[in-house]
N, C-alpha and C positions, 0 to 999 in steps of 0.2 A: 732778713729777706734775701732768698736767693736771686742771684742775675738770672735773666734769661738765657738760654743758648744761642748762640747767634746762629744766624743762617747758614746753611752750606755753601761753600763756594762756588760760584756758578762759572761759565766761559763766555767770552763773547769775542768775536772775530773783527779784529780792527780792520781799516780801511785797505790796509797792507799785509793781511792774511794772518797776523798774529794773533795768537789766543790769549785773552786778556783775563785776569782773575777779577771778581767782584763779589761782595756780599750784598743783598739788597732785603730788607725789611720793610714789608707793604706796612701802610699805616696812614693815618690823617696828614695833612699838608701843613706847613710847606716840607718837602724832602730835604733833608740834611745831607750833604755831601761833604765828606772828608777825606782833604788832599794832603797827604803826608809829606815830609820834608825830603831833601836830596839822599839817595840810597836809602829810604825807610820805606816802609810797606804798611798794609792794613792791618798786620797784628800786632803794632805798635799799641801801648798801655792808653794813650789818649782817643785813638781811633776807634778801638774795641770798648772805651768806657763810654763814647759818645753813641755808640750804636746801642749798647747794653742800655744806657738811661732812656734813649729814644723808644726803644721797644716796651720799655716799663711804662712809658707814657703813653704808648700808641702811636706814637709818631713814626713817619717813613724815613728809611736811612738808606745812603748807600756808601760802602766802602769798596776801595779798589787799588790794585797795584798798576801802577804806570809799568809799561812796557820794558824789560830789561830788570825788573825789580820784582821781589817776593816771588809769588808763584805765577806771574805772566810770562809768557815767552817772550824773545827777544835779547839782545846784545845791549847792555848798560852803555857802552860806549858810543851807541847810535841814539841814546836818547837825548831829544831836544826839549826846550820850552813849547816849541811849535806842534812836535810830535805828541806831547803830553796833554797840551791843552785841547787837541782834536780827539784825543782819545777818552778825555773826560767829557767832552761834548756829545761826543758819540754815546757813551754810555749813559749820561741823563736823559738823550732822547729816547735809548734803548728803553728805560724803565718809565718812558712815559712823562717826564718832568721836563721842567725849563720852560714852561709857557706861562702866559697869564692865567689861566685857569689852575695850572699846577707849578706854583714858584717853587724856589729853592732856597736854602740857607747853605751859604757856601763856608765851610769851617777850613782854614789853610793854615800850616804848621812850617815855618821857616820858608824855604822855598817854596813850599806849597801855598805861602800868602802871596809870593809873587803870581805863582799862577792862578791863584783864586782871583785875583784882580783880573788877569788875561781872559780867563774863562766868563767872568761877570760882565767884561765888556763885549764878549761875543755874543752871549746872551742877549743882552740889551740891543746889539744890533740886529740880532736873529729874530727876537720876539717881542722887544720893547722891554721897557724898564720894569713893568709888572711883573715880568719873569723871575725877579730877585726879590725875596723877601728882607735878606740880609745877609752880612758879610761878618765872619769873626775870624780875626787874625790871631795867630799864637806866635808871637815874635816875627812876623812878617817880614821877608827881606827882598823886596823888590831892588834890582841892580846891583845884587851883590855881586856880579861879575866886574863891576866897576869900582864901588867903593871897597870892597873887600878883597880883591886880588892884588897883591905886590905887583910892582913893575917887572919882576923876574919872572912870576909866574905867568903873567900877561904875555911878556915875550916867549916863554916856552910853549904856552898854546898857539899863540899865533904863528910860531913854525911848525904847527902840526903836530906836537909832541906831547904826550900824557903828563902832568903834573900831579905827583905824589905828595901829599901833607901828612904830618903826623895826627893821629886822630884820637883825641882825649876820651871817646866814647867807645874804644873797642882796639884789639890789637892790632888789627891790619891797617896801614895806611889809607887813607881818602883819596881816590883817583878823581881828578878832573880832566875832561876830555875834550879835545880841539871843537869837535862837532858842537857839544853844549856851549862853549864860549863863543864861537863865531856866531851861532843862531840867536845869543842872548842879545847881542846888540842891537838888533831890530826891535825888541820888547822891552828896552829901557823906558821908564815912564815917569819917575820922579821929577824931571825938568819939563815934560810935554803936559803932565796932569793926568789924571786917573779918571776916565769919564764914566764913573759910577755914582748913581745917586740915591742908594738905598742906604737904610742903616748901618753903619760899620762900627763893629767893636773890635779893639785892639789890646791884647793882653801882653805886657812886655815885662821881661825882668830886668831889675836895673844891675843886676852881676851877671848878665849874660855876657860871656867871653867872645860870641860869634857876632851878634847883632848888637850895636851900641843902642842903647835906649833913646837916645836923641833922634834916630832914624824914625821912630813913631811919630815924632812931631813933624818931621817931613813929610809922611804919608799924610797925617791929617790936611796939611797945607796943599797937598797935590791932589786931595780929594776934591770932586765937585760935589759931592754930598755934604750936607749941612747937619745931619744927624750923625755925628762921629763922635766917640767916646774912647779915650786912652787910660787904660789901668796899669799904672806901674806897679809892681810888685818889688819892694825895695829890697828883699833878699832873694829874689827869684833867679834862677840859672835860665840858659836857654831852654832847655827843655821842658821846665814847667810841668813836671810829671810827678810831683809830690801829692799826696794825697790832698792837702789844701787847694793845690795849685788845679788838680783836676775837678775839684768841687767847684771852684770858680769858674772854671770851662762850663762845666755842664749848665749851671745855674744862668750863666750868659746865653747859651745857646738857647735854654727854655725860654728866658725872658726875650729874646728877638723872635722867637717862633709862636708866641702867643698872638 
């Protein structure tokens, strides 16, 4: 069976005038919103698989590039959780979802998992808990600027300097910028609790070199929700992008969308 062709890239003007790129496939609700990880974009394999599967099932789906990423305008150095959260919220509103009548299933990968919780909390405040159908985290990494950064990295960023780290996923080092680090401190949530009450599913590789699998237990403890299920993939890495991993992701999204 051939996969459906993805919708063309569309453009949306952010509140600060940047042209943001997104793909929107209309269909039945709830709308699936895929949030990529740090320095990732909507062209990734998990994002495109999620949209193709949604289209095949007739379900609505939204992919997007944060400002400074992929096909969107902006400087990545200016990207922060606050900025990207607000961009996601604006795009959800733009396509007519994120309400009690048109709820969303938010899927977040790595940093996108942190953003997923922030967007979910904001939607609950704006439209009530019925605006959320479910959350699906793929190695979600809330608070990673705290537990994932070394003392040297934190000190460098606090001085306003960029930190470059070897990148096991590509030839160029990964830059971490002071703006993101400074802003992230206001959004740490594991100690304060995550005010989300919808069903939550977390997929986590036990061989993940970036996000320790034990973090998923802390996330479950921090969540207000009671319908929380964690699935540990014993031989899974951080990306969880193998054929079997993606099949598990798609079946999980379909299950919480029913």
